VOGU-3710 file (C-alpha; in Angstrom, 3 decimals, decimal comma):
1> mgeheekhee> -122,696/-13,450/-21,289  -119,886/-14,746/-22,594  -116,948/-12,809/-21,400  -118,901/-13,793/-17,725  -119,165/-18,155/-18,686  -114,929/-17,569/-19,847  -114,163/-16,338/-17,255  -115,874/-18,165/-14,711  -114,394/-21,428/-17,236  -110,904/-19,635/-16,483
11> slmeklaeki> -111,764/-19,743/-12,625  -112,480/-23,226/-12,268  -109,631/-24,361/-14,429  -107,329/-22,096/-11,935  -109,042/-24,232/-8,762  -108,230/-27,182/-10,508  -104,536/-26,280/-11,421  -103,918/-24,916/-7,812  -106,071/-28,490/-6,743  -103,746/-30,485/-8,582
21> hghdsssdsd> -100,351/-28,613/-7,806  -101,318/-29,054/-4,439  -101,712/-33,360/-4,466  -98,538/-33,326/-5,906  -96,169/-30,954/-3,742  -97,952/-33,465/-0,553  -97,693/-36,497/-2,032  -93,272/-35,746/-3,533  -93,486/-34,180/0,726  -95,084/-37,239/1,609
31> kdkpsessik> -92,646/-39,579/-0,274  -89,697/-37,388/0,980  -90,433/-38,558/4,080  -89,450/-41,787/5,809  -92,248/-43,293/6,780  -93,235/-45,945/9,678  -92,338/-48,770/8,211  -88,982/-47,355/6,435  -87,903/-46,159/10,136  -88,900/-49,647/11,987
41> akvfrlfgre> -86,807/-51,761/9,083  -83,695/-49,873/9,581  -83,997/-50,836/12,838  -81,590/-54,098/13,975  -83,674/-57,035/14,971  -81,154/-59,933/16,148  -81,926/-62,929/13,408  -83,521/-60,464/11,078  -87,183/-60,794/11,966  -89,582/-58,721/11,540
51> rsvhhvfggg> -92,547/-59,656/14,101  -92,385/-59,932/17,746  -90,830/-62,988/20,107  -93,792/-63,877/22,026  -94,997/-64,517/17,520  -91,167/-65,919/16,378  -92,274/-68,865/19,076  -96,215/-69,279/17,146  -97,999/-66,750/19,590  -100,127/-69,405/21,215
61> ksadtflwrn> -99,394/-71,075/24,100  -95,777/-72,638/23,825  -94,856/-68,845/23,643  -97,031/-67,965/26,668  -95,312/-70,922/28,245  -91,392/-69,835/27,262  -92,243/-66,250/28,009  -93,642/-66,719/31,342  -96,992/-65,185/30,286  -98,410/-67,453/32,478
71> kkisagvlgv> -95,821/-68,018/34,889  -97,659/-70,948/37,130  -97,882/-72,589/33,859  -94,353/-72,184/33,078  -92,712/-73,083/36,620  -94,951/-76,384/36,580  -94,136/-77,269/33,201  -90,382/-76,897/34,390  -90,717/-78,083/37,582  -92,525/-81,493/36,071
81> vtviwvlfel> -88,990/-81,369/33,718  -86,373/-80,951/35,881  -88,450/-84,062/38,314  -87,242/-85,931/35,168  -84,996/-85,146/35,055  -83,291/-85,741/38,404  -85,342/-89,234/38,671  -83,327/-90,219/35,487  -79,708/-88,344/35,795  -79,244/-88,504/39,333
91> leyhlltlvc> -81,156/-91,033/41,040  -80,714/-93,247/37,595  -83,935/-94,502/37,884  -85,342/-96,252/34,316  -88,237/-95,589/32,556  -89,829/-98,952/32,073  -89,063/-99,521/36,039  -91,008/-95,947/36,005  -94,405/-96,311/33,963  -94,099/-99,981/36,254
101> hvlifalvil> -94,076/-98,243/39,390  -96,619/-95,751/38,326  -99,396/-98,375/37,283  -98,835/-100,588/40,182  -99,385/-97,210/42,660  -101,870/-95,893/40,426  -103,912/-99,765/40,709  -103,136/-100,062/44,573  -104,739/-96,821/45,138  -107,942/-97,726/42,345
111> flwsnayafi> -108,859/-100,895/43,675  -108,853/-99,505/47,381  -111,041/-96,718/46,734  -113,393/-98,815/45,000  -113,272/-101,602/47,772  -113,786/-98,458/50,135  -116,335/-96,561/47,701  -118,231/-99,744/47,063  -118,519/-100,693/50,475  -119,295/-97,023/51,788
121> nksplcipev> -122,426/-95,633/48,988  -122,989/-100,045/48,432  -122,695/-98,860/45,149  -119,255/-99,464/42,694  -117,168/-96,473/41,776  -117,239/-95,384/38,284  -114,007/-95,248/36,887  -114,014/-92,905/33,684  -113,398/-94,588/30,414  -110,280/-92,779/28,541
131> hipkdpvief> -108,977/-92,811/25,143  -107,000/-91,166/22,928  -108,014/-89,561/20,153  -107,641/-90,394/16,726  -107,260/-86,309/15,570  -104,536/-85,050/16,840  -102,226/-88,633/16,505  -102,550/-88,392/12,712  -102,185/-84,386/12,403  -98,875/-85,598/14,840
141> aealrfemnl> -98,112/-87,948/11,960  -98,209/-85,693/9,244  -96,673/-83,015/10,334  -93,617/-85,590/11,684  -93,663/-86,953/8,161  -93,826/-83,504/6,609  -90,349/-81,961/9,117  -88,993/-85,414/7,669  -88,788/-85,702/4,367  -87,885/-81,720/4,353
151> aftvlrdias> -84,546/-82,931/6,580  -84,423/-85,265/3,345  -84,585/-83,137/1,468  -81,877/-80,505/2,740  -79,894/-83,343/3,455  -79,872/-85,066/-0,150  -79,296/-81,232/-1,271  -75,884/-80,581/0,803  -74,749/-83,685/-0,157  -74,932/-83,293/-3,935
161> grdlkkflcv> -72,029/-80,459/-3,724  -73,943/-77,920/-5,511  -74,193/-75,771/-2,306  -70,317/-75,561/-0,122  -70,985/-73,183/2,390  -74,456/-74,721/3,704  -72,211/-78,572/3,452  -69,768/-76,741/5,999  -71,602/-74,614/7,748  -73,961/-78,734/8,590
171> iaglwilsiv> -71,044/-80,633/9,291  -69,213/-77,892/11,347  -72,967/-78,219/13,108  -72,581/-81,952/13,107  -69,132/-81,633/14,588  -69,429/-79,292/17,390  -72,877/-82,005/18,715  -71,165/-84,799/18,600  -68,301/-83,718/21,038  -71,927/-82,401/23,035
181> grwcnfltlf> -72,577/-85,614/23,176  -69,031/-87,410/24,433  -69,939/-84,547/27,053  -73,379/-85,553/28,064  -76,519/-87,437/27,011  -79,223/-86,975/25,642  -81,532/-86,769/28,140  -79,336/-84,154/30,047  -78,974/-82,496/26,661  -82,295/-82,016/26,033
191> yivfvllhtv> -82,766/-80,891/29,521  -80,241/-78,451/29,498  -82,317/-77,227/25,431  -85,396/-77,201/27,811  -84,168/-74,580/29,955  -82,245/-72,467/28,111  -85,947/-72,041/26,257  -87,940/-71,231/29,207  -85,075/-68,257/30,111  -83,253/-66,908/27,917
201> pvlyeknedk> -86,100/-66,023/25,273  -87,833/-64,526/27,951  -84,391/-61,897/28,936  -84,051/-61,663/25,462  -87,223/-59,996/25,582  -87,360/-57,630/28,416  -84,159/-56,574/26,999  -84,072/-56,949/23,203  -82,960/-52,739/22,696  -79,684/-53,581/24,903
211> vdpfaekamh> -78,935/-56,835/22,798  -80,030/-55,747/19,239  -76,973/-52,997/19,175  -74,536/-55,806/20,296  -75,439/-58,011/17,731  -75,244/-55,749/15,066  -71,998/-55,253/16,028  -71,441/-59,440/15,665  -73,034/-60,041/12,753  -71,510/-56,792/11,254
221> eikkqravfn> -67,707/-59,007/11,848  -69,057/-62,135/11,615  -69,792/-61,033/8,093  -66,162/-59,265/8,032  -64,423/-63,249/8,337  -66,818/-64,710/6,583  -65,850/-62,754/2,984  -61,946/-62,772/4,680  -62,910/-66,840/5,224  -64,598/-67,375/1,381
231> akvlskiprg> -61,415/-65,014/-0,921  -58,723/-67,063/0,594  -60,000/-70,417/0,943  -63,694/-70,864/-0,206  -63,019/-69,588/-3,954  -60,087/-71,320/-4,053  -62,157/-74,773/-4,163  -63,535/-76,364/-7,093  -67,418/-76,669/-6,688  -69,970/-78,901/-8,142
241> pskeknkd> -72,229/-78,936/-11,448  -74,577/-76,144/-11,077  -78,492/-76,961/-11,626  -77,990/-74,611/-14,910  -75,920/-77,023/-16,027  -77,656/-80,292/-14,917  -80,566/-79,079/-16,444  -78,824/-78,446/-19,893
//
């Protein structure tokens, strides 16, 4: 009986050892195999994004509009903005004049329709009351306040002289924007940006597998040129005190 029990225990120990070694070998083989996430991470995406273009634009109705998920809504929005740009820019219509003309037209139509309705049906026309809701206005004001405070914080950090690269990038961006402002006014610039948002993202989404390799090569070349510029120019410019020194 004792020998039988010892053999039984040895067989159990051998089975456990085989299971443990098998599990270790399988786990080692799993570690050696690249995971799907690591393979996806190796694929270069423009601006280092890890999500789809739809999620980058927020994934809501605005993203659907910019990416032409609903062609009727996207075409309608683009058409309305185009009409506004034509009225104010090409026809040189003024905002106050447009608002007054629209109100005159609406009031005349409602006045005539109310009298005709009362004459036909012998009861006054019920015009619905229009009220601006409170919550969306407060949410918009809070979001605008947050973005403005964030912009002031960024400008303060740039003006402090701690990050020379960011300072030069902002100066270059503002200088380019000032040149663009000489060519066109704010409304035309807004219309150009709006049209680009309605065309470039949807074209990129359809051809991202072709665009990303070219973008990767361009990014590598830009990094090389930036490294040369940093070594020859930026490294020789004296910088302001760092945050650690200020804390001390």
